[in-house]
Phi, psi and omega in degrees: 000134182274137177251124186235127177256132180252119178244111189198133187279354178279109182302325179300334183293323173315304188290331185286313184298308178305328172293307190293324184258022194291326182292319178292331177284330176287332191261005180057031174276323171237143165238137179252136172237149188233147183221147179269346188191173181307308177305314178307311180307310183306312178308308179299319176306314178298321181281330188230077176299345174270020178289138182259315190225146174247139169251113188230143174278170180265310179269109174217152178293163172070286183221113182293164185297326179280334165293322173310313185306313180299326178291318178306324180302325185277303192283328185221069190299331186270340172295120187263136189255124166253120175283132173239113186200158179275351180269078194256020178286162183296328180295310170304315180302314177295318173307315176302308176309303181297340176269007178102009185282152191268327184207177182219135177229124185269156178270165337307133191286126174275105193294329173301305180298323179301307177307313174302322180290318175300308182309302180314306185295314174302321172303318181293319177290328175290319177301317178292320176298318175296320180295317177287335177282323176296316169310312197293329183257001180259098183307327179296314178298315181296333186286324190252347184256130189302146188293336179289326175289334165291326181288330184282321185288334187250336193081167186298311180298313183282336171296317180303309178301331183290326179271359178287148174247140182209159171263132182224158168277131186198162173243132186246140181237133174240117182253111177248145185266109180301135167060024178286338185301329182296321177294315188292343182273341191234351186239167184288154181307313182299318178289331183290309181302311180300317186288322179299310178306318169306311183284327179295326184291317178299311181295319179300315181303316188284333175298313181289314176313330183251026168073023172265169173225158178281117178283309178193162169262125189236091184061245181262021181229162177242124166264112182242144180239134172245134185233163170096198178304132174055038186302319179303303180304327173286327177298319175295312179298326170293326179296313184295320187287322176303312184296315185293319175294322180286328176294327183282343185288151178280152183302158177284175191301160187307325179291338179263315173057048192240128174248110180288143172227153175239155173230123191233141180236146178225131177219153191222152184147198182275124181232162173265129177257123173190187176264117178245132174160211186241118177297323186296324176277355187060027185241105181228134178253122174281110190213175172251141176217167178134179182300327173298325173290313177302320175289325185290328174285327170294322169305317176296321179292343174257000178286136171279174185297133177089347184266151173240109182259138177220148189282171187297312189291332173283321176306320178300325179288329190241001187294341175267358172253334182230142183277116182238158179234138178281127179277311182131204181266136175229149172269116182265133185303135188054028173255124184295315183255146175306148176254141170274126184234151178236159175250126179281119189274307180198000000 
């Protein structure tokens, strides 16, 4: 649901907007918040940090719309402003645009035009947020782009979010290409890299299809993370799809005679998500860490070729949705007690 702040000292406008957009409000497509002047609007922005769009009058008491625009750049850089005003002369339009207004609608308001303008503005906000999310999760970009460039790209508020650390619920998947080390010892570097990238492309496609993202490539293995609704189910679905696609790949040429297989470990729970690395080197990886991650890697290390291995707690969560078989107890590195593990069959 999109949240829209309306800043206007005309009290009747609130009732008019609620009437004209009653269908969208009822269907929870839009939620409107109202302010009577610029200062009130700044307070509402602080109370509702998830506001997407500001509809602002120009002529308001205490703090006018053009002054509000200037303050918005500092306080809420991602909120896009549409000026809605009877002051439709070119000078006011130019001042508003130069101060960061996204669009301009003149009074008396044509509500069909206003809705189209809101939709266009919301689409723009969505695209910016998706871009920022991609930046946040793109390890390669964070590795090579200077911090000042990220500041420029994201604005103060979102630069802070890029550098924030949090505890989240997630599922972590380690996928290893079995016996690939033997190829690296006997084949040319060019052939090894091309072959590895070919296998990675197959895996990445299935991981992304289930809403996961690649945390990192570790030699001939992938670490993938799934967050959000049903993250464990999606991690298992992606793992099954990866195994199927890899199994269906033809054997490499006769001189290589290599048929790829994967060993997969999955674990789910609370992880720490943040930027890990060296500020001095300007090399930070946006990654997840914690016991859940370590255990996922250890589950992968005990998996045989073609196996998808999950711990007992994960099994209890997915046993009604996926066919699993009990492998038994295994000693996992740095774990004092043996762990009961299961194989996800299908």
